[in-house]
C-alpha positions, 0 to 999 in steps of 0.5 A, a space after each residue: 648384683 654383687 659377685 658371690 665372692 663379695 657376699 662372702 665378705 661380712 660387713 664386720 670384716 674391716 672392723 675386725 681387721 682394725 681390731 687385729 691391727 690395734 692389738 699390735 699383731 701386725 703379722 696376723 693383720 698382714 695374713 688376713 688382709 689380702 683375701 679380704 681386699 680381694 673379696 671387697 674389690 670384686 664386690 666393688 667392681 661388680 656392684 650396682 651404682 647405688 651400692 658403690 658408696 658402701 662398698 667404697 667405704 668398706 674397701 677404703 677402710 680395709 686398704 687403709 688398715 693394710 697401708 698402716 700395717 705395711 708401714 709397721 712392717 717397713 714396706 713403705 712404698 706398698 703402704 703408700 700405694 694402698 693408702 692413696 688408693 684408700 683416700 681415692 675410695 673414701 672420696 666416693 663413700 659420701 663421708 667427708 670425715 672418713 675421707 679426711 681421716 684417711 688423709 691423716 693416715 697418709 700424712 702419718 706415713 709421710 711423717 714417718 718417712 721424714 717428709 714433714 712439710 708434705 705431711 703438715 700440708 696434707 693434714 692442714 688441708 684435710 682439717 680445713 675441709 672438715 673444720 667443725 662449727 659449734 653444732 658438730 657431733 662428737 664423731 666429727 670433732 674426733 676426726 678433726 682433733 686427730 688431724 690437729 694432733 697429727 699436724 702437731 706431731 709433724 711440726 715437732 719432728 720438723 723442729 717447729 716448737 711454736 707450731 707444735 705447741 699451737 697444734 697440741 693446744 688446739 687438739 686439747 681444746 677439741 678433746 675437751 669439747 668431746 669430753 671422753 675417749 672415742 674411737 671413730 673411723 678406727 682412730 682414737 681421740 680424746 683426753 687419753 690420746 692427748 696425754 699420749 701424743 703430748 708426751 710424744 711431741 715433747 720427746 720429739 722436741 727434746 723436752 723430756 721433763 715436760 714429756 714425763 709431766 704430760 704422761 702423768 695426766 693420762 686418765 685411768 692409766 691409759 685404759 682407754 688406749 688400744 693395746 698398740 697405742 698403750 705400748 707406744 706410750 709406755 716406750 715413749 715414757 721409758 725413753 723420756 726417763 732414760 734421757 733424764 738419767 732414770 734407767 730404773 724407771 725406764 726398764 719396767 716401762 719398756 718391759 711392760 710394753 714388750 710383754 703386752 704385745 711382743 709382735 708389735 715390739 719386734 717390728 718397732 725400733 723404739 723399744 729396741 733403742 731403749 733396751 740397747 741404751 739400758 744395756 750400755 748404761 746399766 752396770 748390773 743387768 737384771 734378769 728382766 733386762 737380759 730377757 728383754 734383750 733376748 726377746 728383741 734380739 738386742 745385744 
């Protein structure tokens, strides 16, 4: 039988934690995760063999959320340990798409840490393990497409322009097959994600005009994106406009991003970089810019 502690952990708890994560409130996610992990770990340790895969799945998703949260809070080593544990548990969950997607999150962490070659190698291997055939369901395509997009991000940051464009084109083709914005395995994929990540890839390559054009293809003004992803996209757009010498376009974008999720913004460098540059490049500092600088602690 499962432990009493495990029965107190509702099946929806990992999903709820991911909801907090995607809202951008990483402090709240960090506060909720330890007890949830403890309960699921106890249940997994004492479960009968037939119950193991389901508990491995739930614990893997929760550790994955913890690793992603910790990366945003700049606890990189702990984040890596949590996510690697999540990868091992996902292998026990009898869901290869889940296993591949968690590896994509670990690849994102490697990319953020500047380990682009390792990141790209991991996503390539994970994508190859679930490469779909013509009859694949949308959730399978979504998992595969998100891995291709992560490879494109890593290639762009490594300065490999041709590879970045190839991955971006391949991911866009998968998104066309999916045909809609989806959220599978706590990961967004679809036309909106392609527009967002295309802009990010072009910014990483220094192609700011192309980034602005890519952002203009966003369906429904990004309504399908989770709050945190939408905020990141706004900050990306602000940076692109700033690099193009258009601070008047950059300011409202970064201000909206910060207003939409102040907790997300306080842990991110990008909105602070944009705000700092606006302070240096704008002769007349508007109340909006002054308030933004105060909120982010930028001088």
